[in-house]
Structures are given as structure tokens and as C-alpha cells.
C-alpha positions, 0 to 999 in steps of 0.5 A, a space after each residue: 194750818 195754824 193762823 201763825 202760818 197764814 198770816 204773812 211775816 212783817 218785821 222791822 225795816 230800819 228807815 235811816 239805814 245807809 246802804 253803802 257800796 263797799 270796796 275791797 283795798 285788794 281791788 283798788 290795786 286794779 286801778 293805775 290812777 294815784 287818787 282814787 275818787 268814787 267817780 273813778 270807781 264808778 268809771 271802773 265799774 267798782 260800783 254801781 251808782 255815784 249817788 250811794 255813798 262808798 266804804 272802802 273795807 280792809 281785805 287785801 293788801 294795797 301794793 302802791 301809795 294811793 290817795 283814796 277819797 270815799 264815805 266811810 272807811 274801815 279801821 282795817 282799810 285805814 291802817 293798810 292804806 297809811 302803811 303802804 303810804 297812802 292818804 285817806 280823805 273822807 268826802 261828804 255826802 
């Protein structure tokens, strides 16, 4: 067997990577509160940990007006939340 196949592979690991927990807009429709925070998402079991940042993605449609607080937002999520009459607010880590 060639030496290249016997040596374990090592690659690049980005140490400054921010591992976000993602939530889609379609999942926010299941929550009945007007203000969606990371604590509410944790209570509803949409995210696993409270100490990691949350990113809202734009898959689906928002059916009612909500105030969404998260660390990061995709551009399509911002458009869809504002189109439904809601507001966004970025939370500091």
C-alpha cells in the first residue's frame, strides 16, 4: 500500500469559526408568542444550547407579525419578517 494511503489525513481547522444554531422562519410559526428570543427557542426545543449563537434563515413564510431577536439573520429572513409586519433585533453575544 502506498505511503500516502497509510498516513492519516490532516486538514485545516478554522479556530475562529462560529458554530450557529439555525432556525427557519417556517418554524417560528409554531410559536404563539409575539417576541421570539433565544430563551423562547430553547424552551420550545428549537435550539439545543443557550450559549451558542442563533441564526434565523429565510425558508418558509411568516404568517403573523413577530419581533424576532437573534444573533444573526439571513437577508431573505429579514425581508420576510419585515414583509409580515414584524421587526428584527440583533442580540449581542
